[in-house]
matplotlib code that plots the C-alpha trace (Angstrom):
import matplotlib.pyplot as plt

x = [38.3, 34.8, 33.3, 34.8, 33.6, 30.0, 30.0, 31.5, 28.4, 25.9, 26.8, 27.3, 23.4, 22.4, 24.2, 22.5, 18.7, 19.3, 20.4, 17.8, 15.3, 17.1, 16.6, 12.7, 12.7, 14.8, 12.4, 9.2, 10.5, 11.2, 7.8, 6.1, 8.3, 6.6, 3.1, 3.9, 6.3, 7.0, 4.7, 6.1, 6.3, 4.1, 1.7, 2.9, 1.2, 2.5, -0.2, -0.8, 2.7, 2.5, 4.0, 4.0, 1.6, -1.0, -0.9, -1.3, -4.8, -5.7, -5.7, -7.4, -10.1, -10.3, -11.1, -13.4, -17.2, -17.7, -17.7, -20.7, -24.1, -25.2, -21.6, -21.6, -19.7, -16.4, -14.3, -12.8, -16.7, -17.0, -13.1, -12.1, -8.3, -7.9, -10.0, -7.7, -9.6, -13.1, -16.3, -16.5, -19.8, -21.7, -23.0, -22.1, -24.4, -24.6, -26.8, -29.9, -29.1, -29.5, -27.9, -25.5, -25.7, -22.0, -19.4, -17.1, -13.7, -10.4, -8.8, -5.2, -3.0, -6.5, -4.3, -2.2, -5.5, -6.1, -9.7, -11.7, -15.0, -16.0, -17.2, -14.3, -16.4, -13.1, -10.0, -8.4, -8.2, -8.6, -11.8, -13.0, -12.6, -15.1, -17.7, -18.9, -19.2, -21.7, -23.5, -26.9, -26.7, -23.5, -22.0, -25.1, -23.2, -25.8, -23.1, -19.3, -20.1, -21.8, -17.9, -16.1, -18.2, -18.1, -14.2, -13.5, -15.6, -12.8, -9.7, -7.7, -8.5, -8.1, -4.0, -3.9, -5.1, -2.4, 0.2, -1.2, -1.2, 1.0, 0.9, -2.3, -4.5, -7.8, -6.5, -10.1, -11.4, -13.2, -10.5, -8.2, -10.3, -9.8, -6.4, -5.6, -7.5, -6.0, -2.1, -3.0, -4.3, -1.3, 1.0, -1.5, 0.9, 1.0, 4.1, 3.9, 6.3, 5.2, 7.2, 10.5, 9.9, 9.8, 13.1, 14.7, 14.1, 12.7, 12.9, 10.5, 7.3, 6.6, 6.5, 3.0, 2.4, 5.0, 2.8, 0.1, 1.9, 2.8, -0.9, -2.0, -0.2, -0.2, -4.4, -4.6, -5.7, -2.4, -3.7, -6.2, -4.9, -1.6, 0.8, 2.0, -1.5, -2.4, -5.4, -6.7, -5.0, -8.1, -11.5, -13.3, -16.8, -18.0, -18.6, -16.8, -17.6, -20.7, -22.6, -21.9, -25.7, -25.8, -22.4, -23.4, -26.7, -25.9, -24.3, -28.1, -30.5, -33.7, -33.4, -31.7, -33.8, -33.5, -30.5, -31.0, -28.9, -25.7, -24.7, -21.8, -19.5, -22.6, -24.5, -21.4, -20.8, -24.0, -22.2, -23.0, -19.9, -19.7, -22.6, -22.1, -18.0, -16.4, -12.9, -10.5, -10.2, -7.1, -5.9, -3.7, -4.7, -7.6, -8.0, -9.3, -11.2, -14.2, -17.3, -16.4, -17.6, -18.9, -22.6, -20.6, -22.5, -19.5, -17.9, -15.4, -12.3, -12.0, -15.8, -14.6, -11.6, -13.8, -16.4, -13.7, -12.3, -15.8, -16.9, -13.8, -11.3, -14.1, -11.9, -13.4, -10.6, -9.7, -10.0, -6.2, -5.8, -7.9, -6.0, -2.6, -4.1, -5.6, -2.1, -0.6, -3.5, -3.3, 0.8, -0.4, -1.8, 0.6, 1.4, -0.8, 1.1, 1.8, 0.8, -2.5, -3.5, -2.5, -6.1, -5.3, -7.0, -9.0, -9.4, -12.3, -15.7, -16.2, -19.6, -19.4, -19.5, -23.0, -24.7, -25.1, -28.6, -30.2]
y = [119.9, 121.4, 117.9, 118.4, 121.8, 120.8, 118.2, 120.6, 122.9, 120.3, 119.1, 123.1, 123.3, 120.5, 121.4, 124.9, 123.1, 120.9, 123.5, 125.8, 123.0, 122.2, 126.1, 125.9, 123.0, 124.8, 128.4, 125.8, 124.5, 127.6, 128.7, 125.8, 126.2, 129.3, 127.3, 124.3, 121.9, 118.0, 116.1, 115.4, 112.0, 112.4, 115.5, 115.5, 117.8, 118.8, 117.9, 114.7, 113.1, 110.2, 106.9, 103.7, 102.5, 104.8, 104.8, 100.9, 101.3, 104.2, 102.1, 99.2, 101.8, 103.0, 99.7, 98.8, 98.3, 97.9, 102.0, 102.3, 101.4, 98.7, 97.1, 97.2, 100.9, 101.9, 105.1, 102.6, 102.2, 105.6, 106.5, 103.5, 103.2, 100.8, 103.5, 106.5, 107.3, 107.8, 105.5, 107.0, 107.5, 110.9, 111.1, 108.4, 105.5, 105.7, 104.1, 102.4, 103.5, 106.9, 109.0, 112.0, 115.2, 115.9, 114.2, 112.2, 113.5, 111.7, 111.2, 110.8, 113.8, 115.6, 116.1, 118.8, 121.0, 124.4, 122.4, 119.5, 118.6, 121.0, 123.5, 123.6, 122.9, 121.0, 122.5, 119.2, 115.5, 114.9, 117.0, 115.6, 111.8, 112.5, 113.6, 110.8, 108.4, 110.2, 111.5, 109.9, 109.5, 108.0, 105.8, 106.9, 105.8, 107.1, 108.9, 109.1, 106.7, 104.0, 103.9, 104.2, 101.3, 99.2, 99.3, 98.8, 95.6, 94.5, 92.8, 93.4, 97.2, 97.8, 96.6, 98.6, 102.1, 101.3, 101.2, 104.0, 106.5, 104.8, 107.8, 108.0, 106.4, 105.4, 105.4, 104.5, 107.8, 109.0, 112.2, 109.3, 107.4, 110.4, 110.9, 107.2, 107.6, 110.8, 109.9, 106.9, 109.3, 111.5, 109.1, 109.0, 111.3, 109.7, 111.1, 111.2, 111.7, 115.2, 115.7, 114.1, 117.2, 119.6, 118.0, 118.8, 115.8, 117.8, 114.5, 113.2, 114.8, 114.2, 117.4, 117.4, 117.0, 120.1, 121.7, 120.9, 122.4, 125.6, 126.3, 125.4, 127.9, 130.9, 130.6, 131.0, 127.3, 127.7, 130.7, 128.5, 124.9, 125.4, 124.0, 120.4, 119.1, 121.2, 122.7, 122.5, 125.8, 128.1, 128.4, 129.9, 131.0, 128.2, 130.4, 133.6, 134.7, 132.6, 130.7, 127.0, 126.2, 127.2, 125.7, 122.2, 122.2, 120.3, 117.6, 117.1, 114.8, 114.4, 110.7, 112.5, 114.3, 117.8, 118.5, 121.5, 124.4, 124.3, 127.2, 125.9, 127.5, 130.0, 127.3, 127.1, 130.5, 132.5, 135.1, 136.8, 136.5, 132.8, 132.0, 129.2, 129.1, 125.7, 124.7, 124.5, 120.8, 118.9, 117.7, 114.9, 111.6, 113.8, 111.6, 108.3, 110.6, 110.8, 112.3, 115.6, 118.7, 118.9, 117.6, 114.3, 115.8, 115.8, 112.2, 113.4, 115.2, 116.6, 117.8, 119.5, 120.8, 123.1, 123.7, 125.0, 127.3, 129.0, 129.6, 130.4, 132.0, 133.2, 130.8, 128.3, 126.2, 124.6, 120.6, 120.7, 123.1, 120.9, 117.5, 119.4, 120.5, 116.9, 115.2, 117.0, 116.4, 112.7, 113.1, 113.7, 110.2, 109.1, 105.9, 104.9, 103.8, 100.1, 99.9, 101.2, 98.7, 95.7, 95.0, 94.4, 91.7, 92.9, 92.2, 90.1, 91.0, 89.5, 88.4, 91.9, 93.6, 94.9, 94.2, 96.0, 97.6, 97.9]
z = [-83.7, -84.5, -83.5, -80.0, -79.8, -80.7, -78.2, -75.2, -76.3, -76.3, -72.6, -71.7, -73.0, -71.5, -68.3, -68.3, -68.8, -65.8, -63.5, -64.7, -64.2, -60.4, -60.0, -60.9, -58.2, -55.9, -56.1, -55.8, -52.6, -51.1, -51.7, -50.4, -47.5, -46.6, -46.2, -45.1, -42.9, -43.0, -40.5, -37.1, -35.9, -32.8, -31.9, -28.2, -25.5, -22.2, -20.1, -22.0, -22.2, -25.2, -23.7, -24.9, -21.9, -22.5, -26.4, -26.3, -24.1, -26.2, -28.6, -27.2, -26.0, -30.0, -30.9, -28.4, -29.0, -25.6, -24.9, -26.4, -25.4, -27.7, -27.6, -31.5, -32.1, -31.6, -32.6, -35.3, -36.4, -37.8, -38.0, -39.8, -39.7, -42.5, -44.9, -43.5, -40.6, -42.2, -42.7, -46.4, -45.9, -46.0, -42.5, -40.3, -38.9, -35.0, -32.0, -33.3, -36.8, -36.5, -39.1, -37.9, -39.1, -40.5, -42.0, -39.7, -40.3, -40.3, -37.2, -38.8, -38.5, -36.5, -33.5, -35.1, -35.7, -33.8, -32.6, -33.1, -34.9, -38.0, -35.6, -33.3, -30.3, -28.5, -28.3, -28.6, -29.3, -25.7, -25.3, -28.5, -27.5, -24.5, -27.1, -29.1, -26.5, -24.8, -27.7, -28.1, -31.9, -31.6, -29.1, -26.5, -23.5, -21.0, -18.3, -17.9, -14.6, -16.9, -18.8, -16.3, -14.3, -17.3, -17.5, -14.2, -14.7, -16.8, -15.1, -18.2, -18.4, -14.6, -14.9, -18.1, -16.6, -13.8, -16.1, -18.2, -15.0, -12.7, -10.2, -9.8, -6.8, -8.8, -12.5, -14.4, -14.9, -17.7, -18.3, -18.4, -21.3, -23.2, -22.2, -23.3, -26.8, -27.5, -26.8, -29.4, -32.2, -31.4, -33.0, -36.1, -38.6, -42.1, -43.8, -47.7, -50.7, -50.2, -46.7, -48.5, -50.8, -47.8, -46.4, -50.0, -51.9, -55.2, -56.9, -54.8, -56.5, -60.6, -62.7, -62.7, -59.2, -58.9, -61.2, -59.3, -56.1, -58.0, -58.9, -55.6, -54.2, -57.0, -57.1, -52.9, -52.0, -49.6, -47.9, -45.9, -46.6, -44.9, -41.8, -41.6, -42.2, -45.0, -43.3, -39.7, -38.9, -38.7, -39.1, -42.6, -44.1, -46.6, -49.3, -49.5, -53.3, -53.6, -51.9, -50.8, -51.3, -54.9, -56.5, -55.2, -56.7, -59.4, -56.9, -54.8, -56.8, -56.6, -54.3, -51.8, -49.0, -48.6, -46.3, -43.6, -44.0, -41.4, -40.0, -38.5, -36.1, -35.2, -33.2, -30.8, -30.4, -31.7, -33.1, -36.6, -37.8, -37.4, -39.5, -42.1, -40.7, -40.5, -39.1, -42.7, -42.9, -43.4, -47.0, -46.1, -47.4, -49.2, -52.1, -49.6, -47.7, -49.3, -49.6, -48.9, -47.0, -44.0, -45.5, -47.4, -50.7, -52.8, -54.1, -56.6, -55.6, -58.9, -58.3, -54.7, -56.0, -58.7, -56.1, -53.7, -56.3, -57.2, -53.9, -52.1, -54.7, -57.2, -59.4, -62.8, -63.1, -66.3, -66.6, -66.9, -63.5, -61.8, -63.1, -62.1, -58.8, -57.9, -59.2, -56.2, -53.8, -54.6, -53.4, -50.0, -49.6, -46.6, -44.8, -41.9, -39.0, -38.8, -35.3, -35.5, -38.3, -36.6, -34.7, -30.4, -28.9, -26.5, -22.9, -22.0, -20.0, -16.7, -15.1, -13.5, -16.9, -17.3, -20.6, -24.1, -24.4, -27.7]

ax = plt.figure().add_subplot(projection="3d")
ax.plot(x, y, z, "-o")
ax.set_aspect("equal")
plt.show()
């Protein structure tokens, strides 16, 4: 009898412990849902509906270096989908080996952002897609007309634009180039185990990852890095508590050239309150999109977490806290859509296609 009672008490105790554990998980899930949402499969735009024909064309254009003056640089050069939509360089190499001024953000999940580019100068991915093609230090095409002329000389593209924009008399326009690329980018969402957690499967994250998530919320990281992309929802001054330049001084070595102080969104708005203000980046796939920050000056995710806590929140995190937060951030590594990783066979040029210019 005593043995039976003891076994019963043990079972009840174990049940209570398990119940308590689930209760903590339930509380964490409830709190997390206040800040985050699962990723959608497609980020649609009523003004540019995502259709299979448009996505197929956009994917071809994304991979096609003929959209550049030299015929060497494509969207995928700086936003390589095999490396999570970035080139893993501090700043990108463009036309005639020119070096860009800012780190290339990932195109994965970018359609969820409130605006595009670090300074938010493009309102959406449709507007953003027009920029690099004509930028003289990126793809360097001379004009929209030159882009259209090149595409119209390629019979395969003539047919694909007709299918993608069936109601237009002259479908090959610069606007439609951007719309097609944007439609493809709107399919580039990368769900991870964190999305399963948000949908209710609290076992999708490990104990350490949950502890990191809890810290991420408690410390205040989620006040800026929120929404389905864990970022991209707002603009924020980089260096609220302490100047970013001071906090990253230890990461600038003697062999690096002096970096100009980036004024951020101020260059777009010319408003004093936008000095050193940047779009808050997404933390999806953050462990794969190094180096970090707008200047690509920091290579370690652990260092980046320490710097952000210090300059934005005035917190000096312990190594244990950093370790747990980084564990959570790595749980945001998602699956790149299979269709995006299948490199397309591009339509051949014709004798009328303008030759590349080096």
